C-alpha positions in Angstrom: -56.6 -26.6 -46.4 -56.7 -25.3 -42.8 -60.5 -25.3 -42.9 -60.5 -29.0 -43.9 -58.0 -29.8 -41.1 -60.2 -28.0 -38.6 -63.4 -29.8 -39.8 -61.7 -33.2 -39.6 -60.3 -32.8 -36.0 -63.3 -31.0 -34.6 -65.8 -33.6 -36.1 -63.6 -36.5 -34.9 -61.9 -35.3 -31.7 -61.8 -38.6 -29.9 -60.0 -40.4 -32.8 -57.6 -37.5 -33.1 -56.7 -37.8 -29.4 -56.4 -41.6 -29.5 -54.0 -41.3 -32.5 -51.8 -39.0 -30.6 -51.7 -41.2 -27.5 -50.9 -44.3 -29.6 -48.1 -42.4 -31.4 -46.7 -41.2 -28.0 -46.6 -44.6 -26.5 -45.1 -46.3 -29.6 -42.4 -43.7 -30.1 -41.4 -43.4 -26.4 -41.3 -47.2 -26.0 -39.0 -47.8 -29.0 -36.8 -44.6 -29.1 -33.1 -45.2 -28.5 -31.3 -43.3 -25.7 -29.8 -40.0 -26.6 -26.0 -39.9 -26.3 -24.0 -36.9 -25.2 -20.6 -35.6 -26.1 -18.7 -32.8 -24.4 -15.4 -33.1 -26.4 -15.0 -29.8 -28.2 -12.8 -31.3 -30.9 -15.5 -33.6 -32.0 -17.6 -30.6 -33.1 -15.1 -29.7 -35.8 -14.7 -31.2 -39.3 -11.6 -33.1 -40.2 -10.3 -30.3 -42.5 -9.2 -28.1 -39.6 -5.6 -28.0 -38.6 -6.2 -28.9 -34.9 -8.1 -32.0 -36.0 -5.4 -33.0 -38.5 -2.9 -32.6 -35.7 -4.9 -34.8 -33.4 -5.1 -37.5 -36.1 -1.4 -37.3 -36.7 -0.7 -37.6 -32.9 -2.8 -40.7 -32.8 -0.8 -42.3 -35.7 2.7 -41.2 -34.9 2.5 -41.3 -31.1 -0.2 -43.9 -30.2 1.1 -44.2 -26.7 1.6 -40.4 -26.2 0.5 -39.3 -22.7 -2.3 -36.7 -22.7 -3.9 -36.4 -19.3 -7.7 -36.5 -19.1 -7.8 -36.0 -15.4 -5.5 -34.2 -13.0 -5.3 -34.7 -9.2 -4.0 -31.5 -7.6 -2.5 -31.8 -4.1 -1.7 -29.1 -1.5 -1.3 -29.1 2.2 -4.3 -28.5 4.3 -2.5 -25.7 6.1 -1.5 -24.1 2.7 2.3 -24.5 3.4 5.0 -26.0 1.2 4.9 -29.7 0.6 7.3 -31.7 2.9 9.2 -34.9 2.1 6.6 -36.9 3.9 3.9 -35.2 1.8 5.8 -36.1 -1.4 5.9 -39.8 -0.2 2.1 -39.7 0.4 1.6 -38.4 -3.1 3.8 -41.1 -4.6 1.9 -43.8 -2.7 -1.5 -42.4 -3.7 -0.4 -42.3 -7.4 0.8 -45.9 -7.3 -2.3 -47.2 -5.5 -4.6 -45.3 -7.9 -2.9 -46.9 -10.9 -3.3 -50.4 -9.2 -7.1 -50.0 -9.1 -7.4 -50.4 -12.9 -10.4 -48.1 -13.1 -12.4 -48.4 -16.3 -11.1 -46.0 -19.1 -7.9 -45.3 -17.1 -4.8 -46.3 -19.1 -1.9 -44.7 -17.2 -1.5 -42.9 -13.8 1.8 -41.1 -13.4 3.3 -38.4 -11.1 3.2 -34.8 -12.3 5.6 -32.0 -11.8 5.6 -29.9 -8.6 4.8 -26.1 -8.8 7.6 -23.6 -8.7 6.6 -22.4 -5.2 6.6 -26.0 -3.9 3.0 -25.7 -2.6 1.3 -28.0 -5.2 2.0 -31.2 -7.1 0.0 -33.4 -9.4 -1.0 -36.9 -10.4 -1.7 -37.2 -14.1 -4.3 -39.7 -15.4 -4.5 -40.8 -19.0 -7.8 -42.2 -20.4 -8.8 -43.9 -23.6 -8.7 -41.1 -26.2 -11.3 -42.9 -28.4 -14.0 -42.1 -25.7 -13.0 -38.5 -25.0 -16.0 -36.5 -24.0 -18.3 -39.5 -23.6 -20.4 -40.2 -20.4 -18.3 -43.3 -19.6 -15.2 -41.0 -18.9 -17.3 -38.8 -16.7 -18.3 -41.9 -14.8 -14.6 -42.8 -14.5 -13.8 -39.3 -13.2 -16.4 -39.8 -10.4 -14.7 -43.1 -9.3 -11.3 -41.4 -9.5 -12.5 -38.4 -7.5 -13.9 -40.7 -4.7 -10.9 -43.0 -4.7 -8.2 -40.3 -4.6 -9.9 -38.5 -1.7 -10.2 -41.8 0.1 -6.5 -42.6 -0.4 -5.6 -39.1 0.9 -7.4 -39.5 4.2 -5.2 -39.6 7.3 -2.6 -37.4 5.6 -2.0 -33.6 5.6 -3.0 -33.4 2.0 -6.0 -31.9 0.4 -6.7 -33.2 -3.1 -9.1 -32.1 -5.9 -9.7 -33.7 -9.3 -9.7 -31.5 -12.4 -9.0 -32.0 -16.1 -11.4 -32.6 -19.1 -13.0 -35.8 -17.7 -13.7 -34.1 -14.3 -15.1 -31.1 -16.1 -17.4 -33.3 -18.1 -18.6 -34.9 -14.8 -19.2 -31.5 -13.2 -20.9 -30.2 -16.4 -23.2 -33.2 -16.4 -24.2 -32.6 -12.7 -24.7 -28.9 -13.4 -26.7 -29.6 -16.5 -29.1 -31.9 -14.5 -29.6 -29.3 -11.9 -30.2 -26.6 -14.5 -32.7 -28.8 -16.4 -34.7 -29.4 -13.3 -34.8 -25.6 -12.4 -35.6 -24.7 -16.0 -38.4 -27.3 -16.1 -40.0 -26.2 -12.9 -39.6 -22.5 -13.7 -41.2 -23.0 -17.2 -44.1 -24.9 -15.7 -44.9 -22.3 -13.1 -44.6 -19.3 -15.4 -46.9 -20.8 -18.0 -49.4 -21.9 -15.3 -49.5 -18.6 -13.4 -49.6 -16.5 -16.6 -52.4 -18.4 -18.2 -54.4 -18.2 -14.9 -54.0 -14.5 -14.9 -55.0 -14.1 -18.6 -58.0 -16.4 -18.7 -58.9 -16.9 -15.0 -59.7 -20.5 -16.0 -57.8 -23.4 -14.4 -58.6 -25.8 -17.2 -57.0 -23.4 -19.8 -54.0 -23.0 -17.5 -53.3 -26.7 -17.1 -54.4 -27.9 -20.5 -51.4 -26.7 -22.6 -48.9 -28.1 -20.0 -50.5 -31.6 -20.4 -50.7 -31.4 -24.1 -47.2 -30.1 -24.6 -46.0 -32.8 -22.2 -47.3 -35.4 -24.7 -45.7 -33.4 -27.6 -42.4 -33.3 -25.7 -42.3 -37.1 -25.3 -42.9 -37.6 -29.0 -40.4 -34.9 -30.0 -37.7 -36.3 -27.8 -38.2 -39.8 -29.2 -38.1 -38.6 -32.8 -34.9 -36.5 -32.0 -33.3 -39.6 -30.6 -34.1 -41.5 -33.7 -32.8 -38.8 -36.0 -29.6 -38.4 -33.9 -28.9 -42.2 -34.2 -30.0 -42.4 -37.9 -27.8 -39.5 -39.1 -25.0 -40.0 -36.6 -25.3 -36.5 -35.2 -23.4 -35.2 -32.2 -25.4 -34.7 -29.0 -24.7 -32.2 -26.3 -26.3 -31.8 -22.8 -27.1 -28.2 -23.4 -29.6 -29.2 -26.2 -31.9 -30.8 -23.6 -32.2 -27.6 -21.6 -33.0 -25.6 -24.8 -35.5 -28.2 -25.9 -37.6 -27.9 -22.7 -37.9 -24.2 -23.3 -38.6 -24.4 -27.1 -41.3 -27.1 -26.7 -43.2 -25.4 -23.9 -42.6 -21.8 -25.1 -43.4 -22.3 -28.7 -46.2 -24.8 -27.9 -47.8 -22.2 -25.6 -47.5 -19.6 -28.3 -49.5 -21.7 -30.8 -52.0 -22.6 -28.1 -52.5 -18.9 -27.4 -52.8 -18.0 -31.1 -55.6 -20.5 -31.4 -57.4 -19.8 -28.1 -57.6 -16.1 -28.6 -59.1 -16.5 -32.0 -61.5 -19.2 -30.7 -62.6 -16.8 -28.0 -63.1 -14.1 -30.5 -65.2 -16.3 -32.7 -67.4 -17.3 -29.7 -67.8 -13.6 -28.9 -68.9 -13.0 -32.5 -71.7 -15.6 -32.0 -70.3 -18.7 -33.6 -71.6 -22.1 -32.4 -68.7 -23.7 -30.3 -67.6 -26.3 -32.8 -67.9 -24.0 -35.7 -65.9 -21.4 -33.7 -63.0 -23.8 -33.4 -63.2 -24.7 -37.1 -63.2 -21.0 -38.0 -60.3 -20.4 -35.6 -58.2 -23.1 -37.2 -59.2 -21.8 -40.7 -58.2 -18.2 -39.9 -55.2 -18.6 -37.7 -53.9 -21.9 -39.1 -52.0 -20.2 -42.0 -50.3 -17.8 -39.6 -49.3 -20.7 -37.2 -48.1 -22.8 -40.1 -46.1 -19.9 -41.6 -44.6 -19.0 -38.2 -43.6 -22.6 -37.6 -42.3 -22.9 -41.1 -40.0 -19.8 -40.5 -38.7 -21.3 -37.3 -38.2 -24.8 -38.8 -36.3 -23.4 -41.8 -34.2 -21.2 -39.6 -33.3 -24.1 -37.4 -32.6 -26.4 -40.3 -30.2 -23.7 -41.7 -27.9 -24.9 -38.9 -27.1 -28.0 -40.8 -24.9 -25.7 -42.9 -22.8 -25.0 -39.8 -19.3 -26.5 -39.5 -19.8 -27.1 -35.8 -21.2 -30.5 -34.8 -22.9 -29.0 -31.8 -25.0 -26.7 -34.0 -25.5 -29.3 -36.7 -27.2 -31.5 -34.1 -29.2 -28.6 -32.5 -30.7 -27.5 -35.8 -32.5 -30.7 -36.7 -33.4 -31.4 -33.1 -35.2 -28.1 -32.6 -36.7 -28.3 -36.1 -38.3 -31.7 -35.2 -39.5 -30.2 -31.9 -41.2 -27.3 -33.6 -42.6 -29.5 -36.4 -44.3 -31.8 -33.9 -45.6 -28.7 -32.0 -47.1 -27.4 -35.2 -49.0 -30.6 -36.0 -50.3 -30.6 -32.4 -51.3 -27.0 -32.7 -53.4 -27.7 -35.7 -54.8 -31.1 -34.6 -54.4 -32.1 -31.0 -55.2 -28.8 -29.3 -58.4 -28.1 -31.5 -59.6 -31.6 -30.9 -59.3 -31.5 -27.1 -60.7 -27.9 -26.8 -63.6 -28.7 -29.1 -64.4 -31.7 -27.0 -64.6 -29.6 -23.8 -66.3 -26.6 -25.5 -66.8 -23.2 -23.8 -66.5 -24.9 -20.4 -62.7 -24.6 -21.0 -63.1 -21.0 -19.9 -64.9 -22.0 -16.6 -65.5 -20.3 -14.1 -64.7 -17.0 -15.8 -67.4 -15.3 -17.9 -65.2 -12.5 -19.2 -64.7 -14.5 -22.4 -68.3 -13.8 -23.5 -67.6 -10.1 -24.3 -64.6 -8.0 -25.0 -64.1 -5.5 -22.2 -64.8 -1.8 -23.1 -61.9 0.6 -23.3 -59.4 -2.3 -23.5 -55.8 -1.1 -23.4 -55.0 -2.7 -26.8 -58.0 -0.9 -28.4 -56.4 2.3 -27.1 -53.0 1.4 -28.5 -54.7 0.5 -31.8 -56.4 4.0 -31.9 -53.0 5.6 -31.3 -51.5 3.5 -34.1 -54.3 4.5 -36.5 -54.0 8.2 -35.7 -50.1 8.6 -35.3 -48.3 5.7 -37.1 -45.3 8.0 -37.8 -44.7 8.6 -34.1 -44.9 4.8 -33.3 -42.5 4.0 -36.1 -40.0 6.7 -35.2 -40.0 6.0 -31.4 -39.8 2.2 -31.7 -37.1 2.5 -34.5 -35.0 4.8 -32.3 -35.2 2.3 -29.4 -33.9 -0.5 -31.6 -31.1 1.6 -33.2 -29.9 2.9 -29.8 -29.7 -0.6 -28.3 -28.0 -1.9 -31.4 -25.0 0.4 -30.8 -23.9 -2.0 -28.0 -22.9 -4.6 -30.7 -19.8 -2.5 -31.4 -18.2 -3.8 -28.2 -19.0 -7.5 -28.8 -16.2 -10.0 -27.9 -16.3 -13.8 -28.0 -15.0 -16.2 -25.4 -14.3 -19.9 -25.9 -14.1 -21.3 -22.4 -17.0 -23.8 -22.8 -16.1 -25.6 -19.6 -16.3 -22.7 -17.2 -19.2 -21.3 -19.3 -21.3 -24.4 -18.7 -20.9 -24.6 -14.9 -20.4 -22.5 -11.9 -16.9 -21.4 -10.9 -17.3 -23.2 -7.5 -17.3 -26.7 -9.2 -14.3 -28.7 -8.2 -12.8 -29.0 -11.7 -13.1 -25.2 -12.1 -11.3 -24.7 -8.8 -8.5 -26.9 -10.0 -8.3 -25.0 -13.2 -8.0 -21.7 -11.4 -5.4 -23.0 -8.9 -3.3 -24.5 -11.6 -3.3 -21.2 -13.5 -1.9 -19.5 -10.4 0.6 -22.2 -9.3 1.9 -23.2 -12.8 2.1 -21.4 -16.1 -1.5 -20.6 -17.1 -1.1 -22.8 -20.2 0.5 -25.8 -18.5 -2.8 -27.6 -18.0 -3.4 -27.7 -21.8 -0.1 -27.2 -23.7 0.1 -26.7 -27.4 1.9 -29.3 -29.6 3.7 -28.7 -32.9 4.1 -31.8 -35.0 6.9 -31.6 -37.5 6.7 -34.4 -40.2 8.8 -35.3 -43.2 7.0 -35.0 -46.5 8.6 -38.1 -48.1 8.4 -40.3 -45.0 12.2 -40.4 -44.5 13.7 -39.8 -41.1 13.9 -36.1 -40.0 17.2 -34.3 -39.9 17.5 -33.6 -36.1 20.3 -31.1 -36.4 17.8 -28.2 -36.7 15.5 -29.2 -33.9 17.1 -26.9 -31.3 16.9 -23.8 -33.6 13.3 -24.7 -34.5 12.3 -25.0 -30.9 14.0 -21.7 -30.1 12.0 -19.9 -32.8 8.8 -21.3 -31.5 9.7 -20.2 -28.0 10.4 -16.7 -29.2 6.8 -16.2 -30.3 5.2 -13.5 -28.2 3.0 -15.1 -25.5 4.9 -18.4 -25.4 6.4 -19.4 -22.0 8.6 -22.3 -23.3 9.1 -24.6 -26.2 11.0 -27.8 -26.3 11.3 -31.1 -28.2 9.3 -33.7 -26.4 9.7 -36.8 -28.5 10.3 -38.3 -31.9 8.3 -41.3 -33.1 9.9 -44.7 -33.8 10.1 -44.2 -37.5 11.9 -40.9 -37.0 9.6 -39.1 -39.4 7.6 -37.0 -36.9 8.7 -34.9 -34.0 6.6 -33.5 -31.2 7.5 -30.0 -29.9 5.6 -29.0 -26.7 4.8 -25.3 -26.5 3.6 -24.0 -23.2 1.7 -20.7 -23.4 1.6 -17.9 -20.9 -2.2 -17.9 -21.0 -5.0 -20.3 -20.2 -6.0 -22.2 -23.3 -9.4 -20.7 -23.9 -8.5 -17.0 -23.5 -8.3 -14.5 -26.4 -4.6 -14.0 -25.7 -3.9 -17.8 -26.0 -5.9 -18.0 -29.2 -4.0 -15.1 -30.7 -0.7 -16.6 -29.5 -1.5 -19.9 -31.2 -2.0 -17.9 -34.4 1.6 -16.7 -34.1 2.8 -20.2 -33.2 1.2 -21.5 -36.4 2.7 -18.8 -38.5 6.3 -19.6 -37.2 5.7 -23.3 -37.2 4.7 -23.3 -40.9 7.1 -20.7 -42.2 10.2 -21.9 -40.3 9.6 -25.6 -40.9 12.8 -27.1 -42.4 12.7 -27.9 -46.1 11.0 -31.2 -46.9 8.8 -31.0 -43.8 5.3 -29.9 -42.8 4.1 -28.6 -39.5 0.7 -29.0 -37.8 -0.3 -27.2 -34.5 -2.6 -29.0 -32.1 -3.9 -28.7 -28.6 -6.9 -27.0 -27.0 -5.9 -23.4 -27.9 -5.6 -24.6 -31.5 -9.0 -26.2 -31.3 -10.5 -23.0 -30.0 -8.9 -21.0 -32.8 -10.5 -23.3 -35.4 -13.8 -23.1 -33.6 -13.5 -19.3 -33.9 -12.9 -19.7 -37.7 -15.8 -22.1 -37.9 -18.2 -19.7 -36.2 -17.1 -16.9 -38.5 -17.9 -19.2 -41.4 -21.3 -19.9 -39.9 -22.0 -16.1 -39.6 -21.3 -15.7 -43.3 -23.4 -18.8 -44.3 -26.1 -19.6 -41.8 -27.3 -16.0 -41.2 -28.0 -15.0 -44.8 -29.4 -18.5 -45.8 -31.9 -18.4 -42.8 -32.9 -14.8 -43.6 -33.4 -15.5 -47.3 -35.6 -18.6 -46.6 -37.7 -16.7 -44.0 -38.2 -14.0 -46.5 -39.4 -16.5 -49.1 -42.0 -17.8 -46.5 -43.1 -14.2 -45.8 -43.4 -13.5 -49.5 -45.5 -16.6 -50.1 -47.7 -15.9 -47.1 -48.3 -12.2 -47.9 -48.1 -12.5 -51.7 -45.8 -9.5 -51.6 -42.3 -8.6 -52.6 -42.1 -5.4 -50.5 -43.3 -6.5 -47.1 -40.7 -9.2 -46.5 -37.9 -6.7 -46.9 -39.0 -4.3 -44.2 -40.2 -7.1 -41.9 -36.8 -8.8 -42.1 -35.1 -5.4 -41.6 -37.1 -4.9 -38.4 -36.1 -8.4 -37.2 -32.5 -7.6 -38.0 -32.8 -4.4 -35.9 -34.3 -6.6 -33.1 -31.3 -8.9 -33.3 -28.9 -6.0 -33.1 -30.8 -4.5 -30.2 -30.7 -7.8 -28.4 -27.0 -8.4 -28.9 -26.2 -4.8 -27.9 -28.2 -5.1 -24.7 -26.5 -8.4 -23.8 -23.0 -6.9 -24.4 -23.8 -3.9 -22.1 -25.3 -6.2 -19.4 -22.6 -8.9 -19.3 -19.4 -7.4 -20.7 -19.7 -3.9 -19.5 -22.0 -4.4 -16.5 -20.7 -7.7 -15.1 -17.2 -7.6 -16.4 -17.3 -10.8 -18.5 -14.3 -11.0 -20.9 -16.7 -11.8 -23.7 -19.9 -13.6 -24.6 -20.0 -17.3 -25.3 -18.9 -17.7 -28.9 -22.0 -19.5 -30.1 -24.4 -17.1 -28.5 -24.9 -14.8 -31.6 -25.8 -17.8 -33.8 -28.3 -19.2 -31.3 -29.7 -15.7 -30.6 -30.0 -14.9 -34.2 -32.0 -18.1 -34.9 -34.3 -17.7 -31.9 -34.8 -14.0 -32.1 -35.1 -13.9 -35.9 -37.2 -17.1 -36.3 -39.4 -17.0 -33.2 -39.6 -13.2 -33.3 -40.9 -13.5 -36.9 -43.8 -15.5 -35.4 -45.2 -12.3 -33.9 -44.6 -10.2 -37.0 -46.4 -12.9 -39.1 -49.4 -13.0 -36.7 -49.7 -9.2 -36.7 -49.2 -8.7 -40.4 -51.6 -11.5 -41.2 -54.3 -9.9 -39.0 -53.6 -6.5 -40.6 -54.1 -8.0 -44.0 -57.4 -9.6 -42.8 -58.7 -6.3 -41.5 -57.6 -4.6 -44.8 -59.6 -7.1 -46.8 -62.7 -6.0 -45.0 -62.3 -2.6 -46.6 -60.4 -0.7 -44.0 -57.7 1.8 -44.9 -54.1 0.9 -44.2 -54.1 3.0 -41.0 -57.5 1.6 -39.8 -56.3 -1.9 -40.6 -53.2 -1.4 -38.5 -55.2 -0.1 -35.6 -57.6 -3.0 -35.7 -54.8 -5.5 -36.0 -53.1 -4.2 -32.9 -56.5 -4.2 -31.1 -57.3 -7.9 -31.9 -53.8 -9.5 -32.3 -52.1 -7.3 -29.6 -53.4 -9.4 -26.6 -52.2 -12.6 -28.3 -48.8 -11.2 -29.1 -48.4 -9.7 -25.7 -49.4 -12.9 -23.8 -47.4 -15.2 -26.1 -44.3 -12.9 -26.0 -44.4 -12.6 -22.2 -44.7 -16.3 -21.7 -42.0 -17.2 -24.2 -39.6 -14.5 -22.9 -40.3 -15.6 -19.3 -39.7 -19.3 -20.1 -36.4 -18.5 -21.8 -35.5 -16.4 -18.8 -35.7 -19.5 -16.6 -32.4 -20.6 -18.3 -30.8 -18.0 -16.1 -31.6 -20.2 -13.1 -29.1 -22.9 -14.4 -26.2 -21.2 -12.6 -23.7 -21.2 -15.5 -22.5 -18.4 -17.8 -23.6 -20.1 -21.1 -27.3 -20.6 -20.1 -27.4 -17.4 -18.2 -26.3 -15.3 -21.2 -28.5 -17.4 -23.5 -31.5 -17.1 -21.3 -31.2 -13.3 -21.0 -30.4 -12.7 -24.7 -33.2 -14.8 -26.1 -35.8 -13.6 -23.5 -34.9 -10.0 -24.1 -34.9 -10.5 -27.9 -38.4 -12.1 -27.8 -39.6 -9.3 -25.6 -38.3 -6.8 -28.1 -39.9 -8.8 -31.0 -43.3 -8.9 -29.3 -43.5 -5.5 -27.5 -41.5 -3.3 -29.9 -41.4 -4.8 -33.3 -44.8 -6.6 -33.7 -46.8 -4.2 -31.5 -45.5 -0.9 -32.9 -42.7 -1.0 -35.5 -44.2 -3.4 -38.0 -47.9 -2.2 -38.0 -46.9 1.4 -38.1 -44.5 0.9 -41.0 -47.2 -1.0 -42.9 -49.7 1.7 -42.2 -47.3 4.4 -43.5 -46.3 2.4 -46.6 -50.0 1.7 -47.3 -51.1 -0.4 -50.3 -47.5 -0.4 -51.7 -46.6 -2.8 -48.9 -48.5 -5.5 -50.7 -47.0 -4.9 -54.2 -47.1 -6.6 -56.7 -50.2 -8.4 -55.4 -53.4 -7.0 -53.9 -53.5 -9.1 -50.8 -55.0 -6.2 -48.8 -57.8 -5.4 -51.1 -61.4 -6.2 -50.1 -62.7 -9.4 -51.8 -66.0 -11.1 -52.0 -68.8 -9.2 -50.2 -69.0 -5.5 -50.1 -66.5 -3.8 -47.9 -67.7 -2.8 -44.4 -67.6 0.9 -43.9 -65.0 1.9 -41.3 -67.6 4.1 -39.5 -70.6 1.7 -39.5 -71.1 0.8 -35.9 -68.8 -0.9 -33.4 -66.3 -3.5 -34.4 -68.4 -6.2 -32.6 -71.4 -5.2 -34.7 -69.5 -5.1 -37.9 -68.0 -8.5 -37.3 -71.4 -10.0 -36.4 -72.9 -8.5 -39.6 -70.4 -10.3 -41.7 -70.8 -13.6 -39.8 -74.6 -13.5 -40.3 -74.2 -12.8 -44.0 -72.0 -16.0 -44.3 -73.6 -19.1 -42.7 -70.3 -20.9 -42.6 -69.1 -18.4 -40.0 -66.2 -17.3 -42.1 -65.5 -13.6 -42.3 -65.5 -12.0 -45.7 
């Protein structure tokens, strides 16, 4: 199949390129805009208690006041607020409400702090649009207006709250995307120049992947709209890296094999056909593993991950098609001039470092397996200290952003949980009015929960069948202590609810607790499903039952080593309270799926060498010699491009950038280069049971000692006019 694809695109390169350009123009011109949502509650299914509580609030208390933005005032000299300052705050609050800003429903004064140094204006927005860009726009107007109204006074005012956080997150995301894009471009350009010393080869993948990126983004926008998926600004940053990183990987897989075939004496067009034929299966299998792993995210209960999975799968799918059609067509049109002005492509350098590594692998596979295995196990020990954090807002932007400053100041000036109180909704089962005689005792029991600062009855709805108890925690909503406290509040709220009533606990801490439960569900579901499907792909590619098991075991060790190193760097080294809660899921998928690419490329080459009659150890040595440069170059570029995410300036992308880049480096330079080939060499022919995929077929096997590798390869090519190796 891959030979037919290679023949078609190489014989008709112009038509292939034209078809791609037409598709790009048509898709980009007609694709809908991609929406974005930063409301954490929208990522959870309706079955979770926090979402049921939010729905009940909307029905029972449609006019309930929930601030979306908070203007926090303090004196410019840091002293206590005077009577004149209080009058200025009242005036600003009134005038702000009179402006009738889009999305703003109510503007009311908030309580002063206990020390008298702070006070607030609370702004309620349309809850139906929570987390949407239009509320971030409203926050920008509010921020400008409230600062303008405070001019000429002794007040300093800052805008915080969820809408302001969405605005700051949006701005931070744009800056991060720009830095990631520039960093990715420069890394790929410089690395390819160093590897090939050919400007055309350095620029070509960037241009081609740019076309692929435009098509992929358009298709993702179509899929998001068609299937009503959630969108999030972080996906855009990840997409940039996936498209350029994976696209460059497939470009390198193909170009290294193309160069090898030219060195073996193939005519240029035939060399590209042979390259697609021989490496196409590895590229398709590698992409298939990545796509299936990403699609496994549709099993997630979090809307954020549900959207990310199909989006990344589409991106990799388009990149795969480009790797098998667009790249071969363009390179075959240019021919060997693509390597200009370098002449090093014409012959493999003597005493190349990967040839030396290959000889070491052939002679001492047990040492390579033991040393690389010990490194992976040692790093994996760090996973024992893993903790999760759920503060998405501060995790997605720097602490210096205005909304983050407001959050920190409010935690110090008020009760830490005052900015996002927990609500307990008590409802009658039969719809009859509640018996209010037990309300005080119920509130007292809620207030007695360890970690609760206060609990009181806030309101009862008009029908009298639902009561709202406001519970203020001692801790900021996203902290582990707040999430644990909400668990205690739920226990008391449910067990102590009067007979004939039910209780639901809502609020941000309750949402975070449910997100934690959802992530734990995903660990139990997404991880094993993705691993099983990747094993199936490996089994089909290698026609083996044995090899997929130890290949996935090695990838699992790579995941453990990556998570362990990330824990040591960020939790132990930098003092983070925990890693962002979705990091292990994302890391698992990237490290397992993309890391499997390199295992597939190496094991496929090892099988190819074994089929030429080499012993398992000799095949492992030759595989490292020939596939090693490809894996090293691809691994370095992909790891470096993911590392550019650390330039974004926020905890989420910094942790993600380090973890994924480290994991890919481990996959390329430890697993694929040493652990996998050495284990395969030690296991021998049993690695391919029950098939015989490593046995020589067709022509007589090439003796392992008969001349140099270049001569042996050339002999096989001369014996087969098609240029295909036996």
